[in-house]
C-alpha positions as semicolon CSV with decimal commas, in nm:
position;residue;x (nm);y (nm);z (nm)
1;M;0,000;0,000;0,000
2;A;0,103;0,364;-0,045
3;F;-0,055;0,697;0,049
4;S;-0,050;0,990;-0,190
5;P;0,163;1,285;-0,068
6;D;-0,148;1,480;0,038
7;G;-0,294;1,177;0,216
8;K;-0,620;1,190;0,021
9;L;-0,563;0,875;-0,186
10;L;-0,448;0,523;-0,104
11;A;-0,303;0,284;-0,363
12;T;-0,332;-0,087;-0,296
13;A;-0,154;-0,366;-0,482
14;G;-0,339;-0,696;-0,440
15;G;-0,227;-1,055;-0,460
16;D;-0,541;-1,116;-0,665
17;G;-0,399;-0,894;-0,940
18;S;-0,593;-0,581;-0,842
19;A;-0,438;-0,236;-0,864
20;I;-0,666;0,029;-0,715
21;V;-0,635;0,389;-0,597
22;W;-0,894;0,467;-0,330
23;D;-1,054;0,803;-0,254
24;L;-1,025;0,839;0,124
25;S;-1,256;1,141;0,136
26;K;-1,547;0,903;0,087
27;Q;-1,687;0,692;0,369
28;P;-1,640;0,411;0,313
29;P;-1,352;0,479;0,069
30;L;-1,447;0,435;-0,296
31;P;-1,224;0,340;-0,592
32;Y;-1,082;0,655;-0,752
33;Q;-0,906;0,460;-1,030
34;Q;-0,886;0,092;-1,112
35;Y;-0,593;0,005;-1,334
36;S;-0,568;-0,260;-1,602
37;L;-0,211;-0,382;-1,568
38;P;-0,032;-0,628;-1,800
39;D;-0,249;-0,936;-1,838
40;V;-0,002;-1,218;-1,773
41;P;-0,102;-1,550;-1,615
42;D;-0,019;-1,566;-1,244
43;N;0,099;-1,203;-1,247
44;W;0,017;-0,946;-0,981
45;P;0,155;-0,618;-0,843
46;D;0,418;-0,670;-0,572
47;G;0,483;-0,303;-0,494
48;V;0,340;0,046;-0,538
49;A;0,457;0,406;-0,491
50;F;0,331;0,759;-0,562
51;S;0,544;1,030;-0,722
52;P;0,622;1,323;-0,489
53;D;0,372;1,552;-0,666
54;G;0,101;1,285;-0,653
55;S;0,046;1,285;-1,030
56;M;0,183;0,935;-1,094
57;V;0,161;0,597;-0,929
58;V;0,399;0,317;-1,019
59;W;0,334;-0,055;-0,985
60;G;0,603;-0,324;-0,961
61;M;0,482;-0,653;-1,104
62;D;0,570;-1,012;-1,024
63;D;0,689;-1,076;-1,381
64;G;0,941;-0,789;-1,374
65;T;0,718;-0,534;-1,544
66;I;0,709;-0,182;-1,397
67;V;0,402;0,021;-1,492
68;L;0,386;0,400;-1,450
69;T;0,032;0,534;-1,454
70;R;-0,128;0,878;-1,438
71;V;-0,345;0,914;-1,130
72;A;-0,598;1,158;-1,274
73;D;-0,731;0,937;-1,555
74;G;-0,561;0,599;-1,515
75;T;-0,355;0,630;-1,834
76;V;-0,052;0,401;-1,858
77;L;0,239;0,639;-1,924
78;H;0,527;0,392;-1,949
79;T;0,582;0,019;-1,918
80;L;0,934;-0,077;-1,815
81;T;1,071;-0,429;-1,824
82;V;1,343;-0,578;-1,606
83;T;1,533;-0,839;-1,805
84;G;1,820;-1,081;-1,749
85;H;1,733;-1,164;-1,388
86;K;1,645;-1,507;-1,252
87;D;1,373;-1,362;-1,027
88;A;1,263;-1,024;-1,157
89;S;0,961;-0,951;-0,937
90;V;0,970;-0,586;-0,826
91;P;0,853;-0,530;-0,467
92;A;1,074;-0,225;-0,398
93;L;0,989;0,113;-0,555
94;A;1,079;0,470;-0,460
95;F;1,084;0,813;-0,622
96;S;1,358;1,062;-0,544
97;P;1,233;1,369;-0,353
98;D;1,241;1,582;-0,671
99;G;1,050;1,314;-0,866
100;R;1,313;1,294;-1,138
101;T;1,440;0,947;-1,055
102;L;1,265;0,618;-0,986
103;A;1,452;0,345;-0,798
104;T;1,341;-0,016;-0,835
105;G;1,460;-0,326;-0,650
106;T;1,401;-0,686;-0,754
107;W;1,361;-1,008;-0,560
108;D;1,699;-1,134;-0,684
109;G;1,883;-0,832;-0,543
110;H;1,919;-0,597;-0,843
111;E;1,869;-0,223;-0,809
112;R;1,814;0,017;-1,098
113;L;1,747;0,388;-1,150
114;W;1,506;0,518;-1,416
115;D;1,390;0,847;-1,561
116;P;1,014;0,834;-1,491
117;S;0,938;1,112;-1,740
118;T;1,069;0,909;-2,035
119;G;1,060;0,555;-1,900
120;T;1,429;0,501;-1,979
121;P;1,698;0,362;-1,748
122;R;1,961;0,598;-1,612
123;G;2,215;0,317;-1,629
124;P;2,251;-0,058;-1,595
125;A;2,113;-0,249;-1,300
126;W;2,361;-0,344;-1,028
127;Q;2,370;-0,631;-0,778
128;A;2,286;-0,448;-0,457
129;R;2,229;-0,753;-0,240
130;G;2,290;-1,127;-0,244
131;G;1,923;-1,179;-0,164
132;P;1,587;-1,008;-0,210
133;I;1,540;-0,632;-0,201
134;A;1,225;-0,590;0,004
135;N;1,244;-0,211;0,029
136;T;1,426;0,087;-0,121
137;S;1,414;0,456;-0,026
138;F;1,587;0,790;-0,084
139;S;1,722;1,030;0,176
140;P;1,532;1,362;0,201
141;D;1,799;1,543;-0,003
142;G;1,806;1,265;-0,265
143;R;2,178;1,204;-0,225
144;M;2,160;0,864;-0,058
145;L;1,963;0,551;-0,139
146;T;1,889;0,247;0,074
147;T;1,823;-0,112;-0,016
148;S;1,709;-0,359;0,248
149;G;1,603;-0,719;0,283
150;P;1,664;-1,024;0,502
151;G;1,903;-0,935;0,781
152;S;2,058;-0,616;0,650
153;A;2,031;-0,278;0,483
154;E;2,273;-0,102;0,249
155;L;2,353;0,265;0,188
156;W;2,436;0,393;-0,160
157;D;2,545;0,719;-0,317
158;A;2,255;0,788;-0,553
159;A;2,465;0,978;-0,808
160;S;2,753;0,731;-0,846
161;E;2,565;0,417;-0,733
162;K;2,865;0,334;-0,511
163;Q;2,804;0,164;-0,178
164;L;2,863;0,382;0,127
165;G;2,804;0,120;0,393
166;A;2,612;-0,186;0,506
167;L;2,412;-0,244;0,822
168;S;2,416;-0,613;0,911
169;I;2,202;-0,752;1,191
170;D;2,271;-1,116;1,273
171;L;1,993;-1,126;1,531
172;A;1,726;-1,041;1,274
173;P;1,754;-1,252;0,958
174;T;1,397;-1,170;0,855
175;P;1,325;-0,893;0,599
176;A;1,426;-0,540;0,695
177;F;1,246;-0,225;0,584
178;A;1,454;0,093;0,595
179;A;1,364;0,462;0,571
180;F;1,527;0,794;0,657
181;D;1,393;1,031;0,918
182;P;1,294;1,382;0,793
183;T;1,642;1,521;0,872
184;G;1,823;1,254;0,671
185;H;2,066;1,203;0,961
186;T;1,907;0,884;1,092
187;L;1,809;0,564;0,916
188;V;1,531;0,357;1,073
189;T;1,533;-0,018;1,012
190;A;1,233;-0,229;1,110
191;F;1,257;-0,607;1,097
192;Q;0,966;-0,840;1,036
193;D;1,024;-1,029;1,359
194;G;1,012;-0,723;1,581
195;P;1,339;-0,523;1,625
196;V;1,346;-0,156;1,525
197;L;1,691;0,003;1,515
198;L;1,812;0,360;1,456
199;W;2,140;0,427;1,272
200;A;2,339;0,750;1,255
201;V;2,424;0,793;0,886
202;D;2,562;1,149;0,909
203;P;2,943;1,118;0,943
204;T;2,965;1,451;1,127
205;S;2,772;1,296;1,416
206;W;3,001;0,995;1,457
207;P;3,277;1,156;1,672
208;R;3,014;1,290;1,912
209;R;2,844;0,951;1,930
210;A;3,173;0,770;1,981
211;C;3,260;1,003;2,267
212;A;2,920;0,946;2,424
213;L;2,967;0,569;2,409
214;A;3,321;0,581;2,544
215;G;3,241;0,835;2,814
216;R;3,590;0,981;2,786
217;R;3,863;1,067;2,537
218;L;4,145;0,830;2,437
219;T;4,456;0,832;2,651
220;K;4,789;0,902;2,483
221;Q;4,877;0,534;2,501
222;E;4,543;0,431;2,346
223;W;4,592;0,690;2,074
224;K;4,940;0,553;2,007
225;D;4,807;0,195;1,992
226;F;4,509;0,265;1,763
227;L;4,613;0,577;1,569
228;P;4,993;0,569;1,557
229;D;5,022;0,768;1,234
230;R;4,821;1,067;1,359
231;P;4,912;1,341;1,605
232;Y;4,739;1,319;1,943
233;K;4,425;1,527;1,914
234;P;4,140;1,378;2,121
235;S;3,797;1,525;2,059
236;C;3,614;1,408;2,370
237;G;3,617;1,527;2,728
238;P;3,871;1,452;2,998
239;P;4,040;1,105;2,996
């Protein structure tokens, strides 16, 4: 499911093949648009997302088809196809904050960026994970991208598509769903079996956090042991 940015519409992707946008101003909610997606046997939408301006809704299909539709009249704007993957179902979809880029993640771990205005890829797909991508999301400034799935989440530079880091949780091998907080400084990961963890993804906050965990600054001997090539310049409080 996905809410429109103004909260007035709700898009639902059904295992029965249904793809519906509901008008929440009605009680009970009534269908605002019902979409006719690619008619393929045993095919259904696995994921759904609205564009930031609410004008488009995108559906990720079990057969690897990605369908961009116009909300106002239900017109299919573009149909994208993921090819060359052993399991191309597309459960993970996210628009960049400016709406100019669409990120898609497949069940076999491939991530790809697209231009939603033209329906063309911005580059080749890359292997983001060794397993399924259950969720993908952009940071509020659009500079970072997350992929997440069973047991872990990954951080990527959205422009270069280079990995910035990985968050591995051995205690939670079930699917993880990751999203940034409104500041973009914290990543929230929620696991299907219960744990919810907060990660500091802003490097400028790491020295302060490290000091808080240590409760003191490094002694000269500790500095010599761990940072022998750097001059002694502790950033925390008294030793």
